[in-house]
TIMI-856661 format. One record per residue (C-alpha): x negated, y negated, z negated; residue number from 1; residue in three letters. Coordinates in nm, 3 decimals, m for minus. Layout:
BEGIN
- east:north:up:i:aa
- X:Y:Z:NUM:Ala
...
//
This chain:
BEGIN
- east:north:up:i:aa
- 1.813:m1.783:3.274:1:Met
- 1.436:m1.696:3.380:2:Ala
- 1.332:m1.835:3.018:3:Gly
- 1.585:m1.515:2.889:4:Gln
- 1.412:m1.268:3.162:5:Ser
- 1.032:m1.398:3.035:6:Arg
- 1.125:m1.338:2.690:7:Lys
- 1.196:m1.012:2.754:8:Trp
- 0.873:m0.952:2.981:9:Met
- 0.706:m1.103:2.645:10:Ile
- 0.826:m0.787:2.430:11:Leu
- 0.714:m0.498:2.689:12:Val
- 0.384:m0.696:2.675:13:Ala
- 0.395:m0.648:2.278:14:Thr
- 0.517:m0.287:2.290:15:Ile
- 0.162:m0.247:2.546:16:Trp
- m0.048:m0.423:2.278:17:Ile
- 0.082:m0.227:2.006:18:Gln
- 0.076:0.106:2.208:19:Ala
- m0.292:0.120:2.279:20:Phe
- m0.414:m0.075:1.932:21:Thr
- m0.364:0.152:1.711:22:Gly
- m0.682:0.297:1.749:23:Thr
- m0.737:0.380:1.346:24:Asn
- m0.528:0.707:1.393:25:Phe
- m0.753:0.913:1.619:26:Asp
- m1.070:0.874:1.382:27:Phe
- m1.007:1.220:1.314:28:Ser
- m1.081:1.351:1.653:29:Thr
- m1.441:1.242:1.644:30:Tyr
- m1.524:1.208:1.308:31:Ser
- m1.686:1.549:1.257:32:Ser
- m1.963:1.448:1.545:33:Asp
- m2.016:1.100:1.396:34:Leu
- m2.088:1.265:1.121:35:Lys
- m2.310:1.537:1.244:36:Ser
- m2.490:1.246:1.489:37:Val
- m2.580:1.032:1.184:38:Leu
- m2.666:1.316:0.942:39:Gly
- m2.428:1.194:0.629:40:Ile
- m2.240:1.353:0.366:41:Ser
- m1.850:1.354:0.362:42:Gln
- m1.846:1.106:0.077:43:Val
- m2.063:0.862:0.340:44:Gln
- m1.843:0.969:0.604:45:Leu
- m1.484:0.922:0.397:46:Asn
- m1.634:0.557:0.360:47:Tyr
- m1.648:0.481:0.734:48:Leu
- m1.263:0.562:0.732:49:Ala
- m1.241:0.333:0.418:50:Val
- m1.447:0.053:0.594:51:Ala
- m1.158:0.080:0.895:52:Ser
- m0.879:0.034:0.655:53:Asp
- m1.095:m0.193:0.490:54:Leu
- m1.008:m0.516:0.751:55:Gly
- m0.636:m0.476:0.617:56:Lys
- m0.768:m0.691:0.337:57:Val
- m0.916:m0.984:0.551:58:Phe
- m0.595:m0.991:0.764:59:Gly
- m0.504:m1.319:0.664:60:Trp
- m0.802:m1.434:0.845:61:Ser
- m0.592:m1.392:1.186:62:Ser
- m0.337:m1.643:1.032:63:Gly
- m0.605:m1.900:0.990:64:Leu
- m0.730:m1.855:1.307:65:Ala
- m0.320:m1.922:1.435:66:Leu
- m0.340:m2.228:1.288:67:Leu
- m0.658:m2.369:1.530:68:Tyr
- m0.636:m2.143:1.838:69:Phe
- m0.368:m2.051:2.052:70:Pro
- m0.209:m1.742:2.061:71:Leu
- m0.401:m1.601:2.367:72:Trp
- m0.745:m1.690:2.204:73:Thr
- m0.656:m1.469:1.872:74:Val
- m0.551:m1.213:2.130:75:Leu
- m0.874:m1.212:2.302:76:Phe
- m1.077:m1.211:1.980:77:Ala
- m0.892:m0.914:1.868:78:Ala
- m1.002:m0.774:2.202:79:Ala
- m1.347:m0.841:2.156:80:Ile
- m1.393:m0.756:1.783:81:Met
- m1.244:m0.380:1.914:82:Gly
- m1.469:m0.406:2.193:83:Phe
- m1.794:m0.435:1.964:84:Val
- m1.724:m0.234:1.690:85:Gly
- m1.596:0.039:1.898:86:Tyr
- m1.847:m0.008:2.159:87:Gly
- m2.156:0.008:1.917:88:Val
- m2.010:0.262:1.780:89:Gln
- m2.018:0.487:2.091:90:Trp
- m2.372:0.389:2.160:91:Leu
- m2.462:0.577:1.850:92:Val
- m2.274:0.881:1.893:93:Ile
- m2.412:0.928:2.254:94:Thr
- m2.773:0.845:2.108:95:Asn
- m2.830:0.563:2.313:96:Val
- m2.899:0.399:2.013:97:Ile
- m2.955:0.433:1.650:98:Ser
- m2.854:0.219:1.398:99:Leu
- m2.858:0.275:0.981:100:Pro
- m2.580:0.321:0.818:101:Tyr
- m2.479:0.004:0.681:102:Ile
- m2.440:m0.138:1.039:103:Leu
- m2.197:0.129:1.156:104:Val
- m2.029:0.074:0.808:105:Phe
- m1.960:m0.284:0.983:106:Leu
- m1.930:m0.186:1.292:107:Cys
- m1.574:0.013:1.139:108:Cys
- m1.478:m0.270:0.897:109:Leu
- m1.501:m0.502:1.259:110:Leu
- m1.248:m0.232:1.437:111:Ala
- m1.048:m0.216:1.157:112:Gly
- m1.024:m0.598:1.141:113:Leu
- m0.927:m0.585:1.516:114:Ser
- m0.602:m0.382:1.457:115:Ile
- m0.493:m0.675:1.195:116:Cys
- m0.531:m0.954:1.431:117:Trp
- m0.350:m0.731:1.705:118:Phe
- m0.073:m0.658:1.487:119:Asn
- m0.060:m1.076:1.391:120:Thr
- m0.032:m1.150:1.759:121:Val
- 0.274:m0.926:1.815:122:Cys
- 0.422:m1.073:1.503:123:Phe
- 0.426:m1.388:1.626:124:Val
- 0.539:m1.321:1.940:125:Leu
- 0.816:m1.139:1.806:126:Cys
- 0.960:m1.387:1.568:127:Ile
- 0.923:m1.700:1.797:128:Arg
- 1.050:m1.532:2.130:129:Asn
- 1.377:m1.338:1.922:130:Phe
- 1.456:m1.559:1.666:131:Pro
- 1.823:m1.451:1.612:132:Ala
- 1.660:m1.014:1.680:133:Asn
- 1.311:m1.074:1.485:134:Arg
- 1.373:m0.782:1.265:135:Ser
- 1.447:m0.573:1.566:136:Leu
- 1.186:m0.674:1.773:137:Ala
- 0.995:m0.609:1.503:138:Leu
- 1.081:m0.229:1.430:139:Ser
- 1.073:m0.153:1.814:140:Leu
- 0.725:m0.286:1.874:141:Thr
- 0.579:m0.163:1.533:142:Val
- 0.694:0.197:1.606:143:Ser
- 0.474:0.195:1.962:144:Phe
- 0.164:0.148:1.734:145:Asn
- 0.230:0.488:1.607:146:Gly
- 0.160:0.684:1.935:147:Val
- m0.180:0.535:1.996:148:Ser
- m0.304:0.844:1.921:149:Ala
- m0.126:1.063:2.099:150:Ala
- m0.159:0.823:2.486:151:Leu
- m0.510:0.829:2.361:152:Tyr
- m0.521:1.197:2.382:153:Thr
- m0.354:1.222:2.713:154:Leu
- m0.635:0.976:2.812:155:Ala
- m0.900:1.193:2.691:156:Tyr
- m0.781:1.504:2.861:157:Asn
- m0.707:1.313:3.181:158:Ala
- m1.068:1.185:3.190:159:Ile
- m1.290:1.466:3.001:160:Asn
- m1.139:1.702:2.751:161:Pro
- m1.473:1.808:2.615:162:Ile
- m1.671:1.541:2.480:163:Ser
- m1.469:1.374:2.198:164:Thr
- m1.694:1.070:2.224:165:Gln
- m1.508:0.927:2.481:166:Leu
- m1.221:0.897:2.259:167:Tyr
- m1.479:0.572:2.092:168:Leu
- m1.509:0.450:2.432:169:Leu
- m1.145:0.492:2.520:170:Leu
- m1.114:0.271:2.176:171:Asn
- m1.299:m0.019:2.309:172:Ala
- m1.246:m0.025:2.662:173:Leu
- m0.846:m0.011:2.672:174:Ile
- m0.727:m0.245:2.446:175:Pro
- m0.947:m0.540:2.609:176:Leu
- m0.757:m0.388:2.980:177:Ile
- m0.424:m0.411:2.771:178:Val
- m0.508:m0.768:2.667:179:Ser
- m0.576:m0.926:3.021:180:Phe
- m0.237:m0.720:3.139:181:Ala
- m0.052:m0.914:2.847:182:Ala
- m0.212:m1.243:2.929:183:Leu
- 0.043:m1.383:3.201:184:Ile
- 0.360:m1.317:3.007:185:Pro
- 0.165:m1.489:2.658:186:Ile
- 0.073:m1.794:2.858:187:Ile
- 0.352:m1.815:2.992:188:Arg
- 0.630:m1.830:2.679:189:Gln
- 0.919:m1.954:2.754:190:Pro
- 1.094:m2.259:2.571:191:Pro
- 1.294:m2.151:2.258:192:Leu
- 1.687:m2.176:2.353:193:Glu
- 1.932:m2.131:2.045:194:Pro
- 2.150:m1.805:2.149:195:Leu
- 2.565:m1.773:2.122:196:Pro
- 2.697:m1.519:1.933:197:Pro
- 2.794:m1.336:2.211:198:Asp
- 2.398:m1.371:2.301:199:Gly
- 2.301:m1.201:2.024:200:Val
- 2.505:m0.923:2.025:201:Arg
- 2.392:m0.883:2.433:202:Arg
- 2.026:m0.849:2.303:203:Asp
- 2.109:m0.637:2.007:204:Ser
- 2.265:m0.387:2.287:205:Phe
- 1.900:m0.461:2.473:206:Met
- 1.742:m0.347:2.171:207:Phe
- 1.975:m0.021:2.128:208:Leu
- 1.858:0.092:2.481:209:Leu
- 1.494:0.050:2.428:210:Leu
- 1.522:0.221:2.086:211:Asn
- 1.680:0.479:2.311:212:Ile
- 1.368:0.440:2.575:213:Leu
- 1.146:0.449:2.290:214:Ala
- 1.268:0.818:2.217:215:Val
- 1.233:0.970:2.546:216:Leu
- 0.885:0.828:2.516:217:Asn
- 0.825:0.980:2.156:218:Gly
- 0.993:1.334:2.280:219:Val
- 0.736:1.334:2.587:220:Tyr
- 0.464:1.250:2.392:221:Leu
- 0.488:1.528:2.118:222:Leu
- 0.588:1.778:2.447:223:Leu
- 0.299:1.690:2.654:224:Phe
- 0.080:1.515:2.421:225:Gly
- m0.196:1.785:2.402:226:Ser
- m0.161:1.994:2.699:227:Lys
- m0.501:2.080:2.828:228:Thr
- m0.391:2.334:3.116:229:Ser
- m0.626:2.137:3.372:230:Gly
- m0.753:1.814:3.428:231:Val
- m0.501:1.749:3.748:232:Thr
- m0.192:1.844:3.502:233:Ser
- m0.335:1.569:3.222:234:Ala
- m0.382:1.295:3.484:235:Arg
- 0.003:1.326:3.612:236:Leu
- 0.123:1.399:3.198:237:Leu
- m0.110:1.084:3.152:238:Phe
- 0.091:0.883:3.461:239:Gly
- 0.387:0.987:3.323:240:Gly
- 0.312:0.795:3.043:241:Ser
- 0.240:0.503:3.160:242:Ile
- 0.585:0.499:3.362:243:Leu
- 0.790:0.511:3.037:244:Leu
- 0.564:0.209:2.911:245:Leu
- 0.633:0.078:3.255:246:Ile
- 1.028:0.122:3.252:247:Leu
- 1.110:m0.146:3.000:248:Pro
- 0.985:m0.382:3.259:249:Leu
- 1.330:m0.361:3.486:250:Cys
- 1.453:m0.554:3.141:251:Leu
- 1.445:m0.875:3.309:252:Pro
- 1.669:m0.722:3.658:253:Gly
- 1.926:m0.596:3.381:254:Leu
- 1.899:m0.992:3.255:255:Val
- 2.004:m1.099:3.539:256:Tyr
- 2.290:m0.822:3.617:257:Ala
- 2.461:m0.806:3.259:258:Arg
- 2.716:m1.044:3.335:259:Asn
- 2.947:m0.831:3.497:260:Trp
- 2.813:m0.517:3.332:261:Tyr
- 2.869:m0.650:3.021:262:Leu
- 3.223:m0.761:3.032:263:His
- 3.307:m0.394:3.132:264:Lys
- 3.111:m0.208:2.932:265:Val
- 2.975:m0.405:2.634:266:His
- 3.289:m0.536:2.549:267:Ser
- 3.440:m0.206:2.461:268:Ser
- 3.109:m0.149:2.229:269:Phe
- 3.060:m0.382:1.916:270:Arg
- 2.731:m0.339:1.811:271:Leu
- 2.626:m0.587:1.441:272:Glu
- 2.385:m0.778:1.467:273:Gly
- 2.024:m0.730:1.355:274:Ser
- 1.984:m0.575:1.032:275:Gly
- 1.675:m0.431:0.959:276:Phe
- 1.599:m0.697:0.750:277:Ile
- 1.925:m0.728:0.532:278:Leu
- 1.833:m1.052:0.396:279:Val
- 1.939:m1.324:0.669:280:Asp
- 1.938:m1.669:0.580:281:Val
- 2.233:m1.767:0.639:282:Asp
- 2.382:m1.464:0.425:283:Glu
- 2.143:m1.476:0.144:284:Leu
- 2.264:m1.878:0.105:285:Glu
- 2.601:m1.695:0.066:286:Ile
- 2.511:m1.475:m0.169:287:His
- 2.329:m1.678:m0.415:288:Lys
- 2.635:m1.905:m0.405:289:Gly
- 2.843:m1.578:m0.475:290:Met
- 2.594:m1.448:m0.733:291:Val
- 2.561:m1.758:m0.935:292:Thr
- 2.967:m1.773:m0.951:293:Arg
- 2.956:m1.470:m1.106:294:Glu
- 2.683:m1.494:m1.370:295:Ala
- 2.862:m1.794:m1.467:296:Ser
- 3.196:m1.609:m1.500:297:Phe
- 3.019:m1.281:m1.630:298:Asp
- 2.829:m1.520:m1.948:299:Gly
- 3.163:m1.642:m2.027:300:Tyr
- 3.303:m1.307:m2.026:301:Gln
- 3.020:m1.184:m2.207:302:Leu
- 3.074:m1.441:m2.499:303:Leu
- 3.418:m1.385:m2.534:304:Asn
- 3.365:m0.964:m2.580:305:Asp
- 3.122:m1.056:m2.794:306:Asp
- 3.340:m1.239:m3.075:307:Val
- 3.602:m0.955:m3.030:308:Val
- 3.372:m0.676:m3.095:309:Leu
- 3.189:m0.861:m3.422:310:Arg
- 3.596:m0.897:m3.546:311:Thr
- 3.700:m0.558:m3.438:312:Ala
- 3.394:m0.281:m3.484:313:Ile
- 3.428:m0.037:m3.752:314:Thr
- 3.109:0.057:m3.959:315:Pro
- 3.198:0.459:m3.778:316:Val
- 3.171:0.264:m3.428:317:Gln
- 2.835:0.081:m3.545:318:Lys
- 2.639:0.378:m3.649:319:Ser
- 2.752:0.553:m3.308:320:Phe
- 2.650:0.286:m3.117:321:Ile
- 2.349:0.251:m3.306:322:Glu
- 2.327:0.656:m3.279:323:Asp
- 2.380:0.609:m2.882:324:Asn
- 2.155:0.308:m2.848:325:Asn
- 1.843:0.489:m2.968:326:Ser
- 1.853:0.768:m2.677:327:Arg
- 1.891:0.496:m2.439:328:Ser
- 1.575:0.464:m2.313:329:Cys
- 1.605:0.580:m1.986:330:Cys
- 1.905:0.310:m1.955:331:Ser
- 1.659:0.060:m2.117:332:Lys
- 1.346:0.153:m1.888:333:Leu
- 1.634:0.077:m1.599:334:Ile
- 1.788:m0.210:m1.699:335:Thr
- 1.536:m0.430:m1.872:336:Arg
- 1.409:m0.688:m1.639:337:Asn
- 1.614:m0.563:m1.380:338:Gln
- 1.652:m0.747:m1.038:339:Leu
- 1.963:m1.001:m1.006:340:Gly
- 2.017:m1.035:m0.635:341:Met
- 1.807:m0.944:m0.308:342:Leu
- 1.608:m1.241:m0.133:343:Gly
- 1.520:m1.416:m0.476:344:Glu
- 1.169:m1.545:m0.391:345:Glu
- 0.842:m1.487:m0.627:346:His
- 0.536:m1.673:m0.623:347:Pro
- 0.208:m1.486:m0.706:348:Leu
- 0.241:m1.497:m1.086:349:Phe
- 0.573:m1.412:m1.066:350:Met
- 0.537:m1.072:m0.842:351:Leu
- 0.277:m0.972:m1.055:352:Leu
- 0.493:m0.987:m1.345:353:Cys
- 0.742:m0.821:m1.184:354:Arg
- 0.821:m0.446:m1.257:355:Ser
- 0.974:m0.352:m0.994:356:Asp
- 0.674:m0.463:m0.793:357:Phe
- 0.442:m0.236:m0.944:358:Trp
- 0.683:0.059:m0.907:359:Leu
- 0.657:m0.029:m0.555:360:Tyr
- 0.325:m0.025:m0.564:361:Tyr
- 0.284:0.325:m0.688:362:Ile
- 0.559:0.430:m0.469:363:Ala
- 0.335:0.328:m0.151:364:Tyr
- 0.029:0.411:m0.323:365:Phe
- 0.111:0.768:m0.401:366:Cys
- 0.275:0.832:m0.092:367:Gly
- 0.257:0.635:0.277:368:Gly
- m0.121:0.557:0.183:369:Thr
- m0.176:0.915:0.088:370:Ile
- m0.040:1.040:0.454:371:Gly
- m0.295:0.761:0.612:372:Leu
- m0.577:0.927:0.459:373:Val
- m0.483:1.274:0.561:374:Tyr
- m0.524:1.170:0.917:375:Ser
- m0.842:1.081:0.841:376:Asn
- m0.977:1.361:0.725:377:Asn
- m0.768:1.596:0.994:378:Leu
- m1.071:1.676:1.220:379:Gly
- m1.220:1.807:0.900:380:Gln
- m0.887:1.973:0.755:381:Ile
- m0.856:2.186:1.060:382:Ala
- m1.265:2.228:1.120:383:Gln
- m1.236:2.397:0.710:384:Ser
- m0.972:2.626:0.825:385:Leu
- m1.134:2.801:1.169:386:Gly
- m0.882:2.559:1.381:387:Gln
- m1.153:2.281:1.535:388:Ser
- m0.955:2.325:1.898:389:Ser
- m0.617:2.233:1.766:390:Glu
- m0.773:1.884:1.631:391:Thr
- m0.596:1.704:1.894:392:Thr
- m0.314:1.835:1.915:393:Thr
- m0.269:1.766:1.535:394:Leu
- m0.360:1.435:1.592:395:Val
- m0.091:1.402:1.854:396:Thr
- 0.135:1.588:1.638:397:Leu
- 0.063:1.328:1.359:398:Tyr
- 0.109:1.047:1.588:399:Ser
- 0.452:1.125:1.729:400:Ser
- 0.632:1.230:1.415:401:Phe
- 0.497:0.903:1.234:402:Ser
- 0.641:0.712:1.590:403:Phe
- 0.965:0.877:1.507:404:Phe
- 0.928:0.802:1.164:405:Gly
- 0.929:0.455:1.225:406:Arg
- 1.201:0.419:1.488:407:Leu
- 1.421:0.593:1.237:408:Leu
- 1.345:0.328:0.964:409:Ser
- 1.546:0.091:1.176:410:Ala
- 1.825:0.404:1.155:411:Thr
- 2.011:0.238:0.815:412:Pro
- 2.088:m0.053:0.960:413:Asp
- 2.258:0.069:1.248:414:Tyr
- 2.482:0.298:1.023:415:Ile
- 2.544:0.066:0.740:416:Arg
- 2.900:m0.039:0.843:417:Ala
- 2.985:0.353:0.754:418:Lys
- 2.721:0.471:0.508:419:Phe
- 2.506:0.224:0.323:420:Tyr
- 2.268:0.309:0.082:421:Phe
- 1.983:0.089:m0.056:422:Ala
- 1.689:0.061:0.137:423:Arg
- 1.486:0.191:m0.162:424:Thr
- 1.679:0.475:m0.183:425:Gly
- 1.570:0.564:0.173:426:Trp
- 1.250:0.522:0.060:427:Leu
- 1.279:0.759:m0.167:428:Ala
- 1.401:0.998:0.070:429:Val
- 1.100:0.907:0.268:430:Ala
- 0.852:1.004:0.019:431:Leu
- 1.000:1.362:m0.021:432:Phe
- 0.883:1.513:0.324:433:Pro
- 0.521:1.406:0.201:434:Thr
- 0.542:1.617:m0.130:435:Thr
- 0.675:1.927:0.022:436:Val
- 0.415:1.902:0.314:437:Ala
- 0.090:1.885:0.041:438:Leu
- 0.253:2.181:m0.140:439:Phe
- 0.292:2.387:0.123:440:Leu
- m0.028:2.312:0.280:441:Leu
- m0.197:2.417:m0.049:442:Ala
- m0.011:2.724:m0.061:443:Ser
- m0.128:2.842:0.317:444:Ser
- m0.394:2.826:0.548:445:Gly
- m0.181:2.934:0.889:446:Ser
- m0.224:2.692:1.196:447:Leu
- 0.195:2.714:1.131:448:Ser
- 0.156:2.571:0.799:449:Ala
- m0.080:2.340:0.929:450:Leu
- 0.142:2.177:1.219:451:Gln
- 0.424:2.236:0.982:452:Ala
- 0.267:1.981:0.745:453:Gly
- 0.098:1.736:0.933:454:Thr
- 0.439:1.672:1.134:455:Ala
- 0.655:1.639:0.746:456:Leu
- 0.325:1.373:0.646:457:Ile
- 0.370:1.171:0.969:458:Gly
- 0.751:1.180:0.964:459:Leu
- 0.717:1.010:0.596:460:Ser
- 0.428:0.804:0.639:461:Ser
- 0.586:0.632:0.959:462:Gly
- 0.896:0.526:0.846:463:Phe
- 0.695:0.396:0.509:464:Ile
- 0.456:0.167:0.721:465:Phe
- 0.794:0.044:0.917:466:Ala
- 1.010:m0.015:0.628:467:Ala
- 0.762:m0.160:0.411:468:Ala
- 0.787:m0.524:0.524:469:Val
- 1.182:m0.509:0.497:470:Ser
- 1.146:m0.396:0.128:471:Ile
- 0.900:m0.655:0.044:472:Thr
- 1.145:m0.908:0.238:473:Ser
- 1.465:m0.805:0.065:474:Glu
- 1.311:m0.731:m0.305:475:Leu
- 1.065:m1.082:m0.284:476:Phe
- 1.217:m1.284:m0.074:477:Gly
- 1.148:m1.360:0.273:478:Pro
- 0.978:m1.679:0.255:479:Asn
- 0.685:m1.489:0.081:480:Ser
- 0.693:m1.163:0.263:481:Val
- 0.341:m1.277:0.480:482:Gly
- 0.173:m1.347:0.146:483:Val
- 0.350:m1.075:m0.087:484:Asn
- 0.295:m0.796:0.158:485:His
- m0.055:m0.832:0.195:486:Asn
- m0.114:m0.828:m0.160:487:Ile
- 0.098:m0.477:m0.132:488:Leu
- m0.082:m0.302:0.126:489:Ile
- m0.441:m0.392:m0.070:490:Thr
- m0.351:m0.048:m0.195:491:Asn
- m0.446:0.132:0.162:492:Ile
- m0.820:0.075:0.166:493:Pro
- m0.832:0.113:m0.232:494:Ile
- m0.590:0.442:m0.171:495:Gly
- m0.868:0.554:0.111:496:Ser
- m1.165:0.507:m0.113:497:Leu
- m1.000:0.710:m0.424:498:Val
- m0.846:0.978:m0.221:499:Tyr
- m1.089:1.003:0.050:500:Gly
- m1.378:0.975:m0.236:501:Phe
- m1.158:1.289:m0.403:502:Leu
- m1.156:1.528:m0.134:503:Ala
- m1.483:1.421:m0.032:504:Ala
- m1.607:1.576:m0.361:505:Leu
- m1.414:1.859:m0.358:506:Val
- m1.539:1.961:m0.022:507:Tyr
- m1.895:1.949:m0.056:508:Glu
- m1.872:2.126:m0.392:509:Ser
- m1.770:2.399:m0.165:510:His
- m1.990:2.347:0.088:511:Ser
- m2.189:2.657:0.173:512:Thr
- m2.356:2.582:0.505:513:Ala
- m2.559:2.296:0.672:514:Gly
- m2.584:2.164:1.032:515:Ser
- m2.899:2.132:1.211:516:Lys
- m2.906:1.737:1.113:517:Thr
- m2.876:1.831:0.733:518:Gly
- m2.481:1.706:0.702:519:Ser
- m2.262:1.971:0.499:520:Val
- m1.994:2.203:0.645:521:Ile
- m1.749:2.352:0.412:522:Cys
- m1.558:2.657:0.566:523:Met
- m1.237:2.818:0.459:524:Gly
- m0.895:2.717:0.223:525:Arg
- m1.094:2.640:m0.099:526:Asp
- m1.251:2.312:0.108:527:Cys
- m0.948:2.104:0.064:528:Tyr
- m0.710:2.339:m0.214:529:Phe
- m0.787:2.119:m0.471:530:Leu
- m0.723:1.836:m0.308:531:Thr
- m0.378:1.938:m0.142:532:Phe
- m0.282:2.016:m0.540:533:Val
- m0.377:1.692:m0.630:534:Trp
- m0.257:1.482:m0.387:535:Trp
- 0.052:1.665:m0.408:536:Gly
- 0.103:1.550:m0.798:537:Cys
- m0.007:1.223:m0.699:538:Leu
- 0.290:1.204:m0.441:539:Ser
- 0.527:1.339:m0.715:540:Val
- 0.455:1.012:m0.894:541:Ile
- 0.524:0.808:m0.629:542:Gly
- 0.843:0.982:m0.543:543:Leu
- 0.955:0.940:m0.914:544:Ala
- 0.835:0.544:m0.876:545:Ser
- 1.062:0.514:m0.621:546:Ser
- 1.379:0.693:m0.734:547:Val
- 1.318:0.449:m1.061:548:Val
- 1.294:0.175:m0.838:549:Leu
- 1.605:0.284:m0.644:550:Phe
- 1.800:0.308:m0.948:551:Leu
- 1.673:m0.054:m1.097:552:Arg
- 1.793:m0.233:m0.701:553:Thr
- 2.067:m0.013:m0.659:554:Arg
- 2.287:m0.285:m0.806:555:Arg
- 2.155:m0.583:m0.627:556:Ala
- 2.184:m0.402:m0.296:557:Tyr
- 2.567:m0.286:m0.403:558:Gln
- 2.591:m0.670:m0.486:559:Arg
- 2.439:m0.773:m0.169:560:Phe
- 2.670:m0.578:0.049:561:Glu
- 2.964:m0.674:m0.121:562:Gln
- 2.903:m1.038:m0.036:563:Asp
- 2.796:m0.987:0.300:564:Arg
- 3.131:m0.777:0.390:565:Ile
- 3.294:m1.061:0.194:566:Ala
- 3.158:m1.347:0.350:567:Ser
- 3.233:m1.177:0.722:568:Ser
- 3.581:m1.153:0.632:569:Met
- 3.602:m1.541:0.502:570:Leu
- 3.462:m1.633:0.859:571:Tyr
- 3.602:m1.379:1.076:572:Ser
//
């Protein structure tokens, strides 16, 4: 029983780590000041944002470190990297020290790398302590990474809502403090104990309660995350957000008290097991066996049908079929080299030869990555529209809706018993708000349009970021997900460079004034109008790719769900 309570303590510690280590999302709050102090151009500022995202390319190093060092040392290595990376930038932006541009670039790279190391620690903790419900644990904890900017805004308002330089100091110190707070639960990890089926269901119910609590967190931060009515009220609001993060600590008590509670309440409420990653190992083996048998039968059936057609077809029918085939380019695009079943392992060479992967890559590149680059440029966008005072509000808005999007990514699994839809279809649905938002931003420069567009982009990108691991696992194999997903997210630094560079060129081409330090400043809708149009057109390409991917993988998802239902009926 004590081991069961300790694993929930670890989950809460993981939530804390994720909630305070999404430090890359508040870049736009201090980017204008950093640009001014360094006296750099918009293009050079974009390279600093790229450096932070470039840390993802070296994320594999955290896995390598775990092979030789205990988990807690990797945690503190991440905290120290963030402390140095953000701490040095704070010293630069406050004019305590002066560094050349290249060293500031390396500090941004180091800070971005620390985020990847924190994420790896959290993933390992969830997988080790919740093997039966690891997908629910991962989806919940990853969601809290989206509220980091809102939490840091509350802390900023509670301490000194005047100098945006404070964000860098908070980015350096808070993850280190949280690492110390999470140290004891991580060191005292319980031994792995296999759970009976009723134990898995009880844990699933606990995760449902935690998701409800997470929604309350998101609503609270959305409503109060950017309030600046006064330092005293800001401190009270920040204390309220910390209290909501502490509330899950009552879970160990619920674990001890669950016997009588679950027998009376949970017995009348049946919740299916974890489904965030649809490719469960046992279900996958049954699915593969069924697919193999079906393939054998289909091959025999097709052979017989071919013989019948050859003997019975008439010349008129033959000409009609040939004419119909000449007009079926779209159907060939959908069916050629189509994915046969979910969960088939794809090594590197096979992955790169699979057209489904490149459709998925383009959809991510032209969807979620655009949302991330938009958040990096949010400070300059607000400034160009004369809304500099609303920057923290916009960052909080993006952060909160990104959090809701991440939580929504698990919704398809909770409702799949009543409404089943391929996850690649949900990906296409999630990309649509980004397209709408970008064309809305291009058509209007009002504050309401800016707020609505930011919320839509945050919701869309949050869903994509959280669902991507599951989609990669389902399409290209659960055992290869680590390597394959790291290949997929190489699009983030590439997109950050390309999209940010495009935005910077448009920005500087319309610049009319310079600051005292020599850095250019652009004011007016023209600063980002063409950028929004180009990003909107590219998001349409991403949306089209996701639709084609859905059409190509729909049969595999349907077959897997049918096999899952058949197997559950067989063994029930």
